[in-house]
C-alpha positions in Angstrom: 0.0 0.0 0.0 1.3 3.5 -0.9 0.9 6.7 1.0 -1.3 8.0 -1.8 -3.7 5.1 -1.1 -4.0 6.2 2.6 -4.4 9.8 1.7 -7.3 8.8 -0.6 -8.8 6.7 2.1 -8.7 9.6 4.5 -10.3 12.0 2.0 -13.1 9.4 1.4 -13.6 9.0 5.1 -13.8 12.8 5.7 -16.3 13.3 2.9 -18.6 10.6 4.4 -18.2 11.8 8.0 -19.0 15.4 7.1 -22.5 14.3 6.2 -23.2 12.8 9.6 -21.4 15.3 11.8 -23.1 17.9 13.9 -22.2 21.6 14.0 -19.5 22.9 16.3 -17.8 26.2 16.8 -14.0 25.6 16.4 -11.6 28.4 15.6 -11.2 29.2 11.9 -7.9 27.5 11.6 -6.7 24.8 9.3 -5.7 21.4 10.5 -2.0 20.5 10.7 -0.5 18.5 7.7 0.9 15.0 8.2 4.5 15.0 9.4 7.0 13.4 7.2 10.7 12.6 7.6 11.6 15.5 5.4 9.4 18.0 7.3 10.7 19.5 10.5 8.1 19.9 13.2 10.1 22.2 15.4 10.3 25.9 14.9 13.5 26.9 13.2 15.5 29.5 15.2 16.4 32.7 13.6 20.0 33.2 12.4 22.1 33.9 15.6 24.0 37.1 15.7 26.9 35.5 17.5 28.4 32.0 17.4 28.6 31.4 21.1 25.9 32.0 23.7 26.3 33.6 27.1 25.3 31.6 30.2 24.5 33.3 33.5 25.8 32.2 36.9 22.3 31.3 37.9 21.9 29.0 35.0 25.2 27.3 35.8 24.1 26.9 39.4 20.9 25.1 38.2 23.0 22.8 35.9 25.4 22.0 38.7 22.5 20.3 40.6 22.4 17.6 38.0 19.5 15.9 36.2 16.2 16.3 38.0 14.3 13.0 37.6 10.7 13.8 38.5 9.6 10.5 39.9 12.8 10.2 42.0 12.3 13.7 43.3 8.7 12.9 44.3 9.8 9.7 46.1 12.5 11.6 48.0 10.1 14.3 49.1 7.5 11.6 50.2 10.2 9.8 52.3 11.3 13.1 53.9 7.7 14.0 54.8 7.0 10.6 56.2 10.2 10.7 58.4 9.4 14.2 59.7 5.9 13.2 60.6 7.2 10.1 62.4 9.9 12.3 64.1 7.3 14.8 65.4 5.1 12.0 66.8 8.1 10.3 68.5 9.3 13.6 70.0 5.8 14.4 71.3 5.3 10.9 72.8 8.7 10.5 74.5 10.4 13.9 75.1 13.5 12.2 76.5 14.2 10.7 73.0 14.5 13.7 70.9 15.5 13.6 67.2 17.6 16.6 66.4 16.7 18.8 63.4 20.2 18.4 62.1 19.8 14.6 61.9 20.3 14.6 58.2 23.8 16.1 58.6 24.8 13.4 61.0 27.7 11.1 60.1 27.7 9.0 63.4 26.9 5.5 62.3 25.7 4.5 65.8 23.3 7.4 66.0 22.0 6.8 62.5 21.5 3.1 63.2 19.5 3.7 66.4 17.2 6.3 65.0 16.5 4.6 61.7 15.8 1.3 63.5 13.1 3.0 65.5 11.7 4.7 62.4 11.4 1.5 60.3 9.4 -0.2 63.1 7.2 2.8 64.1 6.2 4.4 60.8 2.7 3.8 59.5 0.4 4.9 56.7 -1.9 7.9 57.3 -4.7 5.4 58.2 -2.6 3.6 60.7 -1.9 0.5 58.6 1.5 -1.1 58.3 3.7 -0.4 55.3 4.8 -3.5 53.3 8.5 -4.3 53.4 9.1 -3.1 49.8 7.6 0.3 50.7 9.7 0.6 53.8 12.8 -0.1 51.8 11.8 2.6 49.3 11.4 5.0 52.2 14.9 4.2 53.4 16.3 4.8 49.9 14.5 8.1 49.8 16.0 9.2 53.1 19.5 8.1 51.9 19.2 10.2 48.8 18.2 13.3 50.8 21.0 12.8 53.3 23.5 12.5 50.5 22.3 15.8 49.2 22.6 17.4 52.6 25.9 15.7 53.5 27.9 14.1 50.7 30.0 12.3 53.4 27.0 10.6 54.8 27.6 6.9 55.2 25.5 4.5 53.2 23.4 2.8 55.9 21.9 0.4 53.4 25.3 -1.1 52.6 25.2 -4.7 53.8 29.0 -4.9 53.9 29.2 -2.2 56.5 29.2 -4.1 59.8 28.7 -1.0 61.8 25.1 -1.0 60.5 24.6 -4.6 61.3 22.0 -3.8 64.0 20.0 -1.8 61.6 20.1 -4.5 58.9 19.2 -7.2 61.5 16.3 -5.1 62.7 15.0 -4.5 59.2 15.2 -8.2 58.3 13.4 -9.3 61.5 10.7 -6.6 61.0 10.3 -7.5 57.3 10.0 -11.2 58.2 7.3 -10.3 60.8 5.3 -8.4 58.2 5.5 -11.2 55.7 4.3 -13.7 58.3 1.2 -11.4 58.8 0.5 -11.3 55.1 1.5 -7.6 54.7 2.8 -7.0 51.2 1.7 -10.4 50.0 -0.2 -9.0 47.1 1.9 -7.8 44.1 0.3 -4.9 42.3 0.9 -5.0 38.6 -0.7 -3.0 35.9 -3.3 -5.1 34.0 -2.4 -6.2 30.5 -5.3 -5.7 28.1 -6.4 -8.8 26.2 -7.5 -8.9 22.6 -11.1 -9.2 23.8 -10.6 -6.0 25.8 -9.3 -4.1 22.8 -12.2 -5.4 20.7 -14.6 -4.2 23.4 -13.1 -0.7 23.3 -13.8 -0.5 19.5 -17.2 -2.2 19.7 -18.5 0.2 22.4 -17.4 3.3 20.5 -14.9 4.3 23.1 -12.3 4.1 20.4 -13.2 5.0 16.8 -12.7 7.3 13.9 -15.9 9.3 13.8 -15.7 11.7 16.8 -12.8 13.7 18.2 -12.8 11.9 21.6 -12.9 8.3 20.1 -10.2 9.1 17.6 -7.9 10.5 20.3 -8.6 7.4 22.4 -7.6 5.2 19.5 -4.4 7.2 18.8 -3.6 7.1 22.5 -3.8 3.3 22.8 -2.0 2.8 19.5 1.1 4.9 20.4 1.2 3.6 23.9 0.9 -0.1 22.9 2.7 -0.2 19.6 5.7 1.9 20.8 5.7 0.3 24.3 5.7 3.7 26.1 6.0 4.0 29.8 2.6 4.9 31.1 3.3 8.1 33.0 6.1 10.4 31.9 6.7 9.2 28.3 3.0 9.6 27.4 2.8 13.0 29.1 5.9 14.3 27.4 5.2 12.8 24.0 6.0 15.3 21.2 4.6 15.4 17.7 8.1 15.5 16.3 8.9 12.1 17.8 6.4 10.4 15.5 7.6 10.6 11.9 5.7 9.4 8.8 7.5 7.3 6.2 6.4 5.7 2.9 7.6 2.7 0.9 6.6 1.0 3.0 4.0 3.1 4.8 4.8 3.3 8.5 5.3 5.6 11.5 8.6 5.7 13.3 8.9 6.6 17.0 12.1 8.3 18.1 12.8 8.4 21.8 14.3 11.5 23.3 14.8 10.8 27.0 13.6 7.9 29.1 14.2 6.2 32.4 16.9 4.0 30.9 18.3 6.6 28.5 18.7 9.8 30.4 21.3 11.3 28.0 23.9 11.9 30.7 27.6 11.4 29.9 27.4 8.0 31.7 24.9 6.7 29.2 26.1 8.3 26.0 26.9 4.9 24.6 23.3 3.7 25.1 21.4 4.3 21.8 18.0 5.8 21.8 15.0 3.6 21.1 13.7 3.8 17.5 10.8 1.5 16.6 8.2 1.5 13.8 4.6 0.5 13.2 3.5 -0.6 9.8 0.2 -0.6 7.9 -2.3 -3.4 8.3 -4.7 -3.1 5.4 -6.8 -6.1 6.6 -7.7 -4.0 9.8 -9.6 -1.4 7.8 -10.3 1.7 9.8 -8.5 0.1 12.7 -5.2 0.1 10.9 -2.8 2.0 13.2 -1.2 4.0 10.3 -4.7 5.0 9.1 -5.8 6.1 12.6 -2.6 8.1 13.2 -2.9 9.7 9.7 -6.4 10.8 10.5 -5.7 12.0 14.0 -2.6 14.0 13.0 -4.5 15.6 10.1 -7.1 16.8 12.6 -4.7 18.5 15.0 -4.6 22.3 15.1 -1.7 24.3 13.8 -0.5 24.8 17.4 0.5 21.1 17.4 3.4 21.9 15.1 4.3 25.2 16.7 4.2 23.9 20.2 5.3 20.3 19.4 2.4 18.8 21.4 0.6 15.5 20.5 -2.5 15.6 22.7 -5.0 18.5 22.7 -8.4 18.8 24.2 -11.0 17.3 21.8 -14.1 19.2 20.6 -17.5 17.9 21.8 -18.6 17.2 18.2 -16.8 17.0 14.9 -17.2 20.2 12.8 -19.2 20.2 9.6 -16.3 21.7 7.7 -13.9 18.8 7.3 -11.0 21.2 6.8 -11.3 22.5 10.4 -9.3 20.8 13.2 -11.1 18.5 15.8 -9.0 19.7 18.7 -8.6 23.0 20.6 -5.2 24.5 19.9 -5.2 26.6 23.0 -5.8 23.7 25.4 -3.4 20.8 25.6 -4.7 17.8 27.5 -3.9 18.2 31.2 -1.6 16.0 33.2 -4.3 14.5 35.4 -6.6 13.9 32.5 -3.9 12.1 30.6 -2.8 10.0 33.6 -6.4 8.7 34.0 -7.2 8.3 30.3 -6.9 4.6 29.9 -8.7 3.9 33.2 -11.6 6.1 32.0 -11.6 4.4 28.6 -11.9 0.9 30.2 -14.6 2.1 32.6 -16.7 3.4 29.7 -16.2 0.1 27.9 -17.1 -2.0 31.0 -13.6 -3.6 31.3 -12.8 -4.7 34.8 -10.3 -6.7 36.7 -6.8 -5.7 37.9 -5.4 -2.3 38.4 -5.6 -0.3 35.1 -3.3 2.6 34.4 -1.6 4.0 31.4 1.3 1.6 32.2 -1.1 -1.2 31.2 -0.4 -0.3 27.5 3.3 -1.1 28.0 2.4 -4.3 29.8 -0.1 -5.2 27.0 2.6 -4.7 24.4 5.2 -6.9 26.1 2.7 -9.6 27.3 1.2 -10.1 23.8 4.6 -10.4 22.3 5.6 -13.0 24.8 2.4 -14.9 24.2 3.1 -15.0 20.5 6.6 -16.3 20.9 8.5 -13.2 19.8 12.2 -13.5 20.6 13.3 -11.7 23.7 15.8 -9.6 21.8 13.1 -8.1 19.6 10.8 -7.5 22.6 13.7 -5.8 24.5 14.4 -3.6 21.5 10.8 -2.4 21.3 10.2 -1.9 25.0 13.6 -0.4 25.6 14.4 -2.4 28.7 17.9 -2.3 30.0 18.0 -5.9 31.1 16.2 -9.2 30.3 15.5 -9.7 34.0 13.4 -6.5 34.0 11.7 -7.4 30.8 10.7 -10.9 32.0 8.5 -9.3 34.7 6.0 -8.7 31.9 5.9 -12.4 30.9 2.7 -12.9 32.9 0.5 -15.9 33.1 -3.2 -15.5 32.3 -6.3 -17.2 33.5 -6.4 -19.6 30.4 -3.0 -20.9 31.3 -3.9 -21.5 34.9 -7.1 -23.3 33.8 -5.0 -25.7 31.7 -2.7 -26.3 34.6 -5.6 -27.0 36.9 -7.0 -29.5 34.4 -3.6 -31.3 34.2 -3.4 -31.5 38.0 -7.0 -32.6 38.3 -7.3 -35.1 35.4 -3.8 -35.7 34.3 -4.5 -34.2 30.9 -5.7 -30.8 29.7 -9.3 -30.3 28.8 -9.6 -30.9 24.9 -12.1 -28.1 24.7 -9.8 -25.6 26.5 -9.3 -22.4 24.5 -5.6 -22.5 25.3 -2.9 -25.2 25.2 0.8 -25.2 26.0 3.0 -25.6 23.0 5.0 -28.5 24.5 6.5 -30.7 21.8 6.4 -33.7 24.2 2.6 -33.7 24.3 0.4 -34.7 21.4 -1.3 -31.8 19.6 -4.8 -32.8 20.6 -3.9 -33.3 24.3 -6.3 -36.3 24.5 -3.7 -38.5 26.1 -0.6 -38.2 28.2 1.5 -40.2 25.8 4.9 -38.6 25.2 5.9 -38.1 21.6 9.6 -38.3 21.7 11.5 -37.1 18.6 12.2 -39.9 16.2 15.8 -40.7 15.7 16.8 -40.8 12.1 18.8 -44.0 11.6 21.5 -44.7 9.0 21.8 -48.0 7.1 25.1 -49.4 5.7 23.2 -51.8 3.4 23.0 -49.4 0.6 26.8 -48.7 0.6 28.8 -50.6 -2.0 32.4 -50.1 -3.0 33.0 -47.5 -0.3 35.9 -47.0 2.0 34.9 -45.9 5.5 37.5 -44.3 7.8 36.6 -44.3 11.5 38.8 -42.3 13.8 38.3 -43.4 17.5 39.5 -41.0 20.2 39.2 -41.5 23.9 36.3 -39.7 25.4 35.3 -38.8 28.9 32.8 -41.2 30.3 29.3 -39.8 30.9 25.7 -40.9 30.9 25.8 -41.2 27.1 26.1 -44.7 25.6 29.4 -45.7 23.9 30.5 -48.9 22.2 32.6 -51.3 24.1 35.8 -52.6 22.7 34.1 -55.9 21.7 31.2 -54.1 20.1 33.5 -51.8 18.3 35.5 -54.8 16.8 32.2 -56.5 15.8 31.1 -53.3 14.1 34.4 -53.1 12.2 34.2 -56.7 11.0 30.7 -56.2 9.7 
């Protein structure tokens, strides 16, 4: 399929949809053209008057503080607030055990160990419930980051090799064991991976579609999040129009990563290449083709999308009658909170339940579906952008169908023949009607067909193992034959 074909399809769709659309009052602005590899989406700066720029001392001071990772900063602030709340409660309860305000500047390992031991055991949630062990460890990591900022010489109290913090480590281990024995932190919260049935339901209920501004944006949102395996929070919020480039021959969109969790762009990670992945046309999908949906969505964006390099704008309530007008408000980009709750709202409207649903579910859906279809880990890792295979394999999740087959095996000895899912085990027969093992057939070799041949056999001593080897007598008999 060529790019001209898809442009013709979009024009046909716009002519049909204009007959069924209701009136709206958008601004008299033309929609943004489709981005191509040869078209720059960023505003070109004017010719500089000087070659080198001038940097102020204030700007250098900001740069000297290093890269500010939003989630890490939030986690550090949360740990600091929790510790200060616990400190005020402890000082109020027992005035003879006061925690000094200069505690974060302390370098005395014994003092640090004693105070942190009490903090780990006494801290609670705002509702009085116990924190799970993993959360307590995250709180300790946040305190360590803050103390390193206040005092670079602060010792690492989480270093297991430092015997002077043995009391702290032993107390944490004992407390964590006690929490596990009570079932605290037993449940592992993971973002739900959408199934093919869930995606079909989103289309069938009209939550995703190509006829209204909201449904079209929902479809584009799911496509870029799933097809490019974006991290649910920051990467979707910071997605720029210039990162998604249209190509032809073959028709496809290419996503070019700027900065991510594993590729911060710092000098320590300059050798790490940025993620670049593509999605291609799927003509059999019709109006659900990802390239067609993105073509239509980008063609309906306002001019501000190019000028401000923004991908998500607030949709109009109704599509305008004039098909040349944009479907989205150029003065109102989608807010952070609205975007963070977008997939959860989409699933709620479609009646999809089960499991915690967040924007990160799109990344989980992408990796899980690739694992289920047997895509090699190297290709999955390339698309998701994971740094290690260990982190990637957390998305290799079992589903209810797999657990149902296991239950049938344990109950009856064989899987249910009518089960909608079966394990691809080469040792079981394909129909799973019996537990007979199908071992691979060994291909034999016959000497009967050989005539007038000279066979040279070189025998070398080998290390004895569980494999079968000819004895000396058997070897001589074989030679004589």
